C-alpha positions as CSV (number, residue, x, y, z in Angstrom):
1,M,-75.8,9.2,-12.2
2,T,-73.4,6.9,-10.4
3,S,-73.9,3.5,-8.9
4,R,-72.1,1.6,-6.2
5,T,-72.1,-1.9,-4.9
6,V,-73.5,-2.4,-1.5
7,D,-72.9,-5.6,0.5
8,K,-76.4,-6.2,1.8
9,T,-75.2,-9.0,4.0
10,A,-73.8,-6.4,6.4
11,T,-77.4,-5.0,6.8
12,A,-79.0,-8.4,7.6
13,N,-80.1,-8.8,11.2
14,P,-77.9,-11.1,13.4
15,E,-80.4,-14.0,13.3
16,Q,-80.5,-13.8,9.5
17,R,-76.7,-13.8,9.2
18,R,-76.5,-16.8,11.6
19,R,-79.0,-18.9,9.5
20,E,-77.1,-18.1,6.3
21,Q,-73.7,-18.9,7.8
22,E,-75.0,-22.1,9.4
23,L,-76.3,-23.3,6.0
24,T,-72.9,-22.6,4.4
25,A,-71.1,-24.5,7.1
26,K,-73.5,-27.5,6.8
27,V,-72.9,-27.7,3.0
28,V,-69.1,-27.4,3.4
29,A,-69.2,-30.2,6.0
30,S,-71.2,-32.4,3.7
31,F,-68.0,-32.9,1.6
32,D,-65.8,-33.9,4.6
33,G,-66.1,-37.6,3.7
34,A,-64.6,-37.3,0.2
35,D,-61.7,-39.7,-0.2
36,N,-59.9,-37.6,-2.7
37,E,-58.4,-34.6,-0.9
38,R,-58.1,-32.5,-4.0
39,L,-61.8,-33.0,-4.8
40,K,-62.7,-32.2,-1.2
41,L,-60.7,-29.0,-1.3
42,V,-62.2,-27.9,-4.6
43,L,-65.8,-28.6,-3.6
44,Q,-65.6,-27.0,-0.2
45,S,-63.9,-23.9,-1.6
46,L,-66.4,-23.7,-4.4
47,T,-69.2,-23.9,-1.8
48,R,-67.8,-21.1,0.3
49,H,-67.2,-18.8,-2.7
50,L,-70.6,-19.6,-4.2
51,H,-72.5,-18.9,-1.0
52,A,-70.5,-15.7,-0.5
53,F,-71.5,-14.5,-3.9
54,L,-75.2,-15.3,-3.3
55,R,-75.2,-13.4,-0.1
56,E,-73.2,-10.5,-1.4
57,V,-75.7,-9.8,-4.3
58,R,-78.7,-11.1,-2.3
59,L,-79.8,-13.1,-5.3
60,T,-83.5,-13.2,-5.8
61,E,-85.5,-16.4,-6.6
62,E,-86.4,-14.9,-9.9
63,E,-82.8,-14.4,-10.7
64,W,-81.9,-17.9,-9.6
65,N,-84.6,-19.3,-12.0
66,T,-83.2,-17.1,-14.8
67,A,-79.7,-18.6,-14.1
68,I,-81.0,-22.1,-14.3
69,E,-82.8,-21.4,-17.5
70,F,-79.6,-19.9,-18.9
71,L,-77.5,-23.0,-18.0
72,T,-80.2,-25.2,-19.4
73,A,-80.2,-23.3,-22.7
74,A,-76.4,-23.6,-22.8
75,G,-76.7,-27.3,-22.5
76,H,-79.3,-27.6,-25.2
77,I,-77.3,-25.7,-27.7
78,T,-74.1,-27.6,-27.0
79,D,-73.3,-30.5,-29.4
80,E,-70.3,-32.1,-31.1
81,R,-69.7,-29.0,-33.2
82,R,-70.4,-26.3,-30.6
83,Q,-69.4,-26.0,-26.9
84,E,-71.4,-23.2,-25.3
85,F,-69.8,-23.8,-21.9
86,I,-66.4,-23.1,-23.3
87,L,-67.7,-19.8,-24.6
88,L,-69.1,-19.0,-21.2
89,S,-65.8,-19.8,-19.5
90,D,-64.0,-17.7,-22.2
91,V,-66.1,-14.5,-21.8
92,F,-65.7,-14.5,-18.1
93,G,-62.0,-14.8,-18.4
94,A,-62.0,-18.1,-16.6
95,S,-60.4,-19.9,-19.5
96,M,-57.6,-17.3,-19.7
97,Q,-57.0,-17.3,-16.0
98,T,-56.7,-21.0,-15.8
99,I,-54.3,-21.0,-18.7
100,T,-52.3,-18.2,-17.1
101,M,-52.0,-20.1,-13.8
102,N,-51.0,-23.4,-15.5
103,N,-48.4,-21.9,-17.8
104,E,-46.1,-20.2,-15.4
105,A,-43.7,-17.6,-16.8
106,E,-40.4,-19.2,-17.6
107,G,-37.6,-17.3,-19.2
108,E,-38.3,-16.3,-22.8
109,A,-40.9,-19.1,-23.2
110,T,-43.7,-18.1,-25.6
111,E,-46.9,-17.2,-23.7
112,A,-50.0,-19.4,-23.9
113,T,-53.5,-18.2,-24.6
114,V,-57.0,-19.7,-24.9
115,F,-57.6,-22.9,-26.8
116,G,-61.0,-21.9,-28.2
117,P,-63.8,-24.2,-29.4
118,F,-62.7,-24.8,-33.0
119,F,-59.8,-27.2,-32.7
120,V,-60.3,-30.5,-34.5
121,E,-58.3,-33.7,-34.2
122,N,-56.7,-35.4,-37.2
123,S,-56.1,-32.3,-39.3
124,P,-54.4,-32.9,-42.7
125,R,-50.6,-32.9,-42.7
126,I,-48.7,-30.5,-45.0
127,D,-45.0,-30.3,-45.9
128,L,-43.0,-27.3,-45.0
129,G,-44.1,-24.4,-47.2
130,G,-47.5,-26.1,-47.7
131,D,-50.9,-24.3,-47.7
132,I,-53.3,-24.7,-44.8
133,S,-56.1,-22.7,-46.4
134,G,-57.7,-25.6,-48.4
135,G,-59.2,-23.1,-50.8
136,A,-60.9,-21.0,-48.1
137,P,-61.4,-17.3,-49.0
138,G,-58.9,-14.8,-47.8
139,Q,-55.6,-13.0,-48.5
140,P,-52.6,-15.4,-48.8
141,C,-50.2,-15.0,-45.9
142,W,-46.7,-16.5,-45.6
143,V,-45.9,-17.6,-42.0
144,E,-42.4,-18.7,-40.9
145,G,-40.3,-19.1,-37.8
146,T,-38.4,-21.4,-35.6
147,V,-39.1,-23.6,-32.6
148,T,-36.4,-23.6,-30.0
149,G,-36.0,-24.5,-26.3
150,L,-35.3,-22.0,-23.5
151,H,-31.6,-21.9,-24.3
152,G,-32.0,-21.4,-28.0
153,S,-31.4,-24.9,-29.2
154,P,-33.5,-25.8,-32.2
155,I,-36.2,-28.4,-31.8
156,P,-36.4,-30.6,-34.9
157,G,-39.6,-32.6,-35.5
158,A,-41.8,-30.4,-33.3
159,R,-45.4,-30.8,-34.3
160,I,-47.2,-27.6,-35.1
161,E,-51.0,-27.6,-35.4
162,V,-52.5,-24.4,-37.0
163,W,-56.1,-23.4,-37.5
164,E,-57.9,-20.2,-38.4
165,A,-61.1,-18.6,-39.7
166,D,-61.6,-17.6,-43.3
167,E,-62.0,-14.0,-44.4
168,D,-65.7,-14.2,-43.7
169,G,-65.0,-15.0,-40.1
170,F,-66.0,-18.7,-40.1
171,Y,-64.1,-21.9,-39.3
172,D,-64.6,-24.9,-41.4
173,V,-66.6,-26.7,-38.7
174,Q,-69.1,-23.8,-38.7
175,Y,-70.2,-24.8,-42.2
176,T,-72.5,-27.8,-42.8
177,D,-70.7,-29.4,-45.8
178,N,-67.9,-31.2,-43.9
179,R,-65.2,-29.1,-45.6
180,V,-61.7,-29.1,-44.1
181,T,-60.1,-25.7,-44.6
182,G,-58.0,-23.3,-42.6
183,R,-56.3,-26.0,-40.6
184,A,-53.3,-28.5,-40.9
185,H,-50.3,-29.7,-39.1
186,L,-46.6,-29.8,-40.0
187,F,-43.3,-30.6,-38.4
188,T,-40.1,-28.5,-38.0
189,D,-37.0,-29.4,-40.0
190,E,-33.7,-30.4,-38.5
191,W,-32.9,-26.8,-37.7
192,G,-36.2,-26.2,-35.9
193,R,-37.6,-24.2,-38.8
194,Y,-41.1,-24.1,-40.1
195,S,-43.1,-22.3,-42.8
196,F,-46.5,-22.4,-44.4
197,W,-49.1,-20.5,-46.4
198,G,-52.2,-19.5,-44.5
199,L,-54.7,-16.6,-44.6
200,T,-54.2,-13.1,-43.2
201,P,-56.3,-13.2,-40.0
202,T,-59.4,-11.1,-39.8
203,P,-61.7,-10.3,-36.8
204,Y,-64.8,-12.3,-36.2
205,P,-67.5,-12.8,-33.6
206,I,-67.6,-15.7,-31.3
207,P,-70.9,-17.6,-31.8
208,H,-73.4,-15.2,-30.3
209,D,-76.8,-16.6,-31.3
210,G,-77.2,-18.5,-28.0
211,P,-77.4,-17.7,-24.3
212,V,-73.8,-16.5,-24.0
213,G,-74.4,-14.0,-26.9
214,A,-77.6,-12.9,-25.2
215,M,-75.8,-12.3,-22.0
216,L,-73.1,-10.2,-23.7
217,A,-75.7,-8.1,-25.5
218,A,-77.5,-7.5,-22.2
219,A,-74.2,-6.4,-20.6
220,G,-73.3,-4.1,-23.5
221,R,-70.3,-6.2,-24.5
222,S,-69.1,-7.1,-28.0
223,P,-68.7,-10.7,-29.1
224,M,-65.8,-9.8,-31.5
225,R,-62.5,-11.4,-31.3
226,A,-59.3,-9.7,-32.4
227,S,-57.8,-11.1,-35.6
228,H,-55.6,-14.2,-34.8
229,L,-54.1,-17.4,-36.0
230,H,-54.1,-20.5,-33.6
231,F,-51.0,-22.6,-32.8
232,M,-50.5,-25.8,-30.8
233,V,-46.9,-26.9,-30.6
234,T,-45.8,-30.3,-29.1
235,A,-42.3,-31.7,-28.7
236,A,-40.8,-34.4,-26.5
237,R,-39.4,-33.1,-23.2
238,H,-41.1,-29.8,-23.6
239,R,-44.3,-28.3,-22.3
240,T,-47.1,-28.3,-24.9
241,L,-47.9,-24.7,-26.0
242,V,-51.4,-23.5,-27.0
243,T,-51.3,-20.0,-28.3
244,H,-52.3,-17.5,-31.0
245,I,-50.6,-14.7,-32.8
246,F,-52.5,-11.4,-33.3
247,V,-52.3,-8.7,-36.0
248,R,-50.6,-5.5,-34.9
249,G,-52.8,-2.5,-35.5
250,D,-56.1,-4.5,-35.1
251,A,-58.7,-2.1,-33.5
252,L,-59.9,-5.0,-31.3
253,L,-56.6,-5.8,-29.6
254,H,-57.8,-4.1,-26.4
255,S,-61.4,-5.5,-26.4
256,D,-61.0,-9.1,-27.4
257,S,-64.1,-10.8,-26.1
258,V,-62.2,-13.7,-24.5
259,F,-59.3,-11.7,-23.1
260,G,-56.8,-13.7,-25.1
261,V,-54.5,-11.0,-26.3
262,K,-51.0,-10.7,-24.9
263,E,-48.5,-8.0,-26.0
264,S,-45.8,-10.6,-26.8
265,L,-48.1,-12.4,-29.2
266,I,-48.9,-9.3,-31.3
267,K,-47.0,-9.6,-34.6
268,D,-46.4,-7.6,-37.7
269,F,-48.3,-8.9,-40.7
270,T,-46.6,-7.0,-43.5
271,E,-48.6,-6.3,-46.7
272,Q,-46.8,-7.3,-49.9
273,P,-48.0,-5.6,-53.1
274,A,-49.2,-7.8,-56.0
275,G,-46.3,-9.0,-58.0
276,T,-43.8,-9.1,-55.1
277,P,-41.8,-12.3,-55.3
278,T,-42.8,-14.9,-52.7
279,P,-40.3,-16.7,-50.5
280,D,-40.9,-20.1,-52.1
281,G,-41.5,-18.8,-55.7
282,R,-45.3,-19.3,-55.5
283,E,-47.1,-17.5,-58.2
284,L,-50.0,-15.3,-56.9
285,G,-50.7,-13.4,-60.1
286,D,-52.2,-10.0,-59.3
287,R,-53.0,-10.8,-55.7
288,P,-51.4,-9.0,-52.8
289,W,-50.2,-11.1,-50.0
290,A,-48.8,-10.7,-46.4
291,R,-46.0,-12.2,-44.4
292,T,-45.3,-12.6,-40.7
293,R,-42.7,-14.3,-38.5
294,F,-43.4,-16.1,-35.3
295,D,-40.4,-17.6,-33.4
296,I,-41.6,-20.0,-30.8
297,V,-39.8,-20.9,-27.5
298,L,-41.0,-24.0,-25.6
299,A,-40.7,-24.3,-21.9
300,A,-39.6,-27.3,-20.0
301,P,-42.4,-29.7,-18.8
302,A,-44.0,-28.9,-15.5
303,A,-42.6,-30.7,-12.5
304,P,-44.7,-33.7,-11.5
């Protein structure tokens, strides 16, 4: 059995169409007095698109009430540790689209991707070669690379924030004991190099015990994210980069629930057998480990 979308506004009688169009025009005009031209543009465009959506699907009053209840539930579950509206934006691809538009392609600059809801200010600082895991469970992973500008010049002193989930699929802020694990920041050396120990990324679900999760379930969509490691890189006279790297071969690369995967960000995480010497001489005993390389290229700042 097949289904097709029918624009029922086309079947409305002329008087009905006139009334609906008249209302849209009245609401659009209500924003004419806005002093801020950008605000005026955004609100009027939003009104036109929202009314067009309502008319296209012929939204029922029952569906409208369900939508209000959904948004109310999203507000109730949001607190200082959880942002349901970011999740909602993420699963509709709105976050990724906004990031894509605001990080225009520029030469070989590293691509940006979603920020996610689990970044925390004031992460601990580590030295080059330090460990961000903080004792979180998971396979040790050596991460190294360089930070350069578009023309290949190394960027010394670039600040690199990194954060990730543990092997159980949880970030430290999802626990209730105030632990700080799986996150830190460090700075590149005079040659723009960086390195640290983290955990080999594993897949995990976005929080799906709230209204966004219920919506995904109703739509037959998975809440799972492809395995990844977050980066935020800042340096003077360069555009701030928010990105991830993803594990090549992950089965979820083509179904990431927030549409964050980009081909250029998929990296090899090479398994190292137990007993393989580590780059910094760290002793891991009988534990296998992994290693990856991520060379970062920062773009110039956006024009004012």
